[in-house]
N, C-alpha and C positions, 0 to 999 in steps of 0.2 A: 266862739262857735262850738257847739257840742259835737261829740263823736258821731251822733246820729245825723246831724245836719251836714257834716262833712261827707259821711257815707252817702246820704241822699243826693248831694251835689255831684259826687263822683259817679253815681249811677244815673244821673239825669232824671231823678224822681221828683215829683211834687211832694209837698209835706204830707198830703193825704195818701199818696202811693207809698211813701216811706212808712207811715203809720200802719197801713194795711200789711205791708211786708213784715214789719217787726211784730205785728200782732199774730200773723200766721206762724212766724218762727217761734214765738213765745208759746203758742198753743201746742205746737209739736213738742217742745221741750217739756211742757207741763204734763202732757200725756204719759211720758216715761216716768217721771217722778210720782205722778198721781197713782199710776198702776202699782208701783212698788209699795207706796205707803198704804194703799187700800188692802193689798194682799197681806202685808205684815199686820195691819190693824185687825183684819178679820181673823187671822191666826191667833193673835194675842187674846182676842175676845173668847176664843174657844178654849184656851188654856185653863181658864178658871173652872171649867166643867170636867176636868180630868182628875183622876185619883191622886196623881202626883202633886197637884196643886194643893190638895188638902194637907200635905205634909210640909208645905212652906211655912216658915214662921219668921218673926222678927224682921231683920233687915231684908231678907229675900222677898217677903210678902210686900213690904213697903216699896222695894225696888220694882216689883211687878206693877204696883199701882202707878208708880212714876212712868214706867214704860208704856202702860196703857194710856195715860193722860198725854204723854208726848206723842204717841201714835195718833190719838184723836186730834190733837192740835195740828200735827203735820198734815193729816188727811183733810181736815177742815180748811186749813190754809191753802192747800194745793187744789182744792175743789173751788175755792172762792172765785177764780177767774171766770168760771161758768156764770156765777150770779152777777159779776160785774158786767159781763157781756149781755146777759138777759136784761138787766135793769138799765143799762146805758146805751144799748144799740139804738141807732137812729137819732141820738142826741148830739151828734157831731163833736164828740169829745174823745175820739179814739186816741189821738196823740197823748192826751193826758192820762187816759185809761191805760195805755201801754206802759207808761212810766210807773203808775201806781201798782199795776199788776206785776211788773218786773220786780219791784221791791217786795211785794207780798210773796212772790215765788221764792225770792232769796231767803226770806224768813222761813218759808215752808221747807226749803231744802235744809236749812240749819236745824229746824225742828226734827226733820227726818233723820239727819245725821245723829242728833242727840238720842232719838228713839232707837236707832240701830245700835248705837254704842251701849245704851242702857240695857237693851234686849240681849246683846252679846254678853254683857257683864252678868246678867241673870242666868243665862244659859251656861256660861262657863262655871259659875259658882255652883249651880245645881249639878253640873257634871263632875263636881268634886275638886275643882282647881283652887277654891278658896281665894286667898289673897293673891295668888299667882295670876288670877284673872285680870287684875287691875292693869299691870303693864301690857298685857296683850291687848286689852281694850284701848289703852292709851296709844299703842302703836297703830292700831286700826284707825283711830280718829286722826292721828297725825297723817296717815296715808290718805284719808279722805281730804284733809286740808291741803295736802300736796296736789292731789289729782283735781280737786274741785276748785281750789283757789290759787295756790302758788304757781302751778304750771300755766293756767290761762292768763294770769296777771303777768307772768314773765313773757309770754308770747305777745300780749298787748303792748307791753313796754318795749319789747324788742322790735316790733313791727309798727311802732307809733309813727303817724304821719310826720314828715319833716326829717326823718332819719335817713341820711344819705350815705352812711358808712358801710352799707352792704347792698349789693345788687339783688333785685328780685330774681326768682327762678327763671331760667331761660337766658340769662345774660343780658336782658334788655335793661336799659336805664329807666329810672323813675321819671 
């Protein structure tokens, strides 16, 4: 039995109610990531029209292209749930759509992290840090991995169903 099925049973939800709740949760999460990616992408597009951009050469100009492409991919991927909903609404496939869109959002967030990392690298290099920018960017990406992956996975593992080695808050037994 999947985690979603266990959660739905514990909440006394039907499969359709569970899919509706998970879809609502997913769209709220996407709104946050979508806004960030769109703002960053819009800013990146404007950079090419500045005087400072004309002075970028070699690696930094190529890095800018990578940043813009990653930003475009992240933005497009994080907007995709809208088209899924528009094209599939009313076709009674919400539980399948939730799974597919969840995976798509995970890819979009990874692309967003890569775009942020590459943009930070470009910014720090242009600011004059040169090779010192690399370890800073690596540290930021490690921080993202900790906040976005390691800590949530730790909580999921710690609070996995069937673990009786710790009592839930309030002292009640499971």
